[in-house]
C-alpha positions in Angstrom: -79.7 27.1 -104.2 -76.2 27.2 -104.6 -73.9 24.4 -102.9 -70.1 24.9 -102.3 -68.0 23.5 -105.0 -66.2 20.5 -103.3 -62.5 21.3 -102.5 -60.5 20.3 -105.5 -58.5 16.7 -104.8 -55.1 17.4 -103.2 -52.0 17.4 -105.3 -51.1 13.3 -105.7 -47.4 13.9 -105.9 -47.5 16.3 -102.8 -49.3 13.7 -100.8 -47.2 11.3 -101.7 -43.9 13.3 -100.5 -46.0 14.0 -97.2 -46.4 10.1 -96.8 -42.9 9.5 -97.5 -41.7 12.2 -95.0 -44.4 10.3 -92.4 -42.5 6.7 -93.5 -39.3 8.0 -93.0 -40.1 9.7 -89.2 -40.2 6.0 -87.9 -36.8 4.2 -88.3 -38.0 0.9 -88.1 -40.9 1.7 -90.6 -38.4 3.3 -93.0 -36.1 0.0 -93.0 -39.2 -1.8 -93.8 -40.2 0.5 -96.6 -36.7 0.2 -98.1 -36.5 -3.7 -97.1 -40.2 -4.2 -99.1 -39.7 -2.3 -102.2 -36.0 -2.8 -103.1 -34.9 0.9 -103.2 -31.9 2.3 -101.6 -32.0 5.9 -100.0 -30.2 6.8 -103.2 -33.0 5.5 -105.1 -35.7 7.6 -102.9 -33.5 10.5 -102.9 -33.3 10.5 -107.0 -37.0 9.6 -107.4 -38.4 12.1 -105.1 -40.5 13.6 -108.4 -40.8 10.3 -110.2 -44.1 9.0 -110.1 -43.5 5.1 -109.8 -41.4 5.6 -106.8 -43.9 8.0 -104.9 -46.6 5.6 -106.0 -44.7 2.7 -104.4 -44.4 4.6 -101.5 -48.3 4.6 -101.5 -48.4 1.1 -102.1 -46.3 0.4 -99.5 -48.6 2.1 -96.9 -51.7 0.3 -98.7 -50.1 -2.9 -98.0 -50.6 -2.3 -94.2 -53.7 -0.8 -93.1 -52.4 0.5 -89.6 -49.8 2.7 -91.5 -52.3 3.7 -94.1 -54.7 4.8 -91.5 -52.1 6.4 -89.0 -50.2 8.2 -92.3 -53.7 9.5 -93.2 -54.1 11.0 -89.9 -50.9 12.3 -90.0 -51.4 14.0 -92.9 -54.8 15.5 -92.1 -56.8 13.3 -94.7 -59.1 10.4 -94.7 -57.0 7.0 -96.0 -59.1 6.9 -99.2 -57.5 10.6 -100.2 -54.4 8.9 -100.4 -55.2 5.9 -102.1 -56.9 7.9 -104.9 -53.5 9.6 -105.0 -52.3 6.7 -106.0 -54.7 6.2 -108.8 -53.8 9.8 -110.1 -49.8 9.0 -110.1 
């Protein structure tokens, strides 16, 4: 019997960028990201292609379960998919 092959894992950088967009959509959450990571808006802009910056965004979400769950929901993925993306960055 043939089975459907599992869908490929989403691109981790694309997921992290989506997560960053989700974070930045809320001013207080965006301010908390900057405060907790020590990054500036310029750091974020210049690091959009940097796996360590993108990983920091996913780490930020992982540190607050409600944000992780809400971000995953907003991106249409399971929270575990975001955490798997973090491991792949």
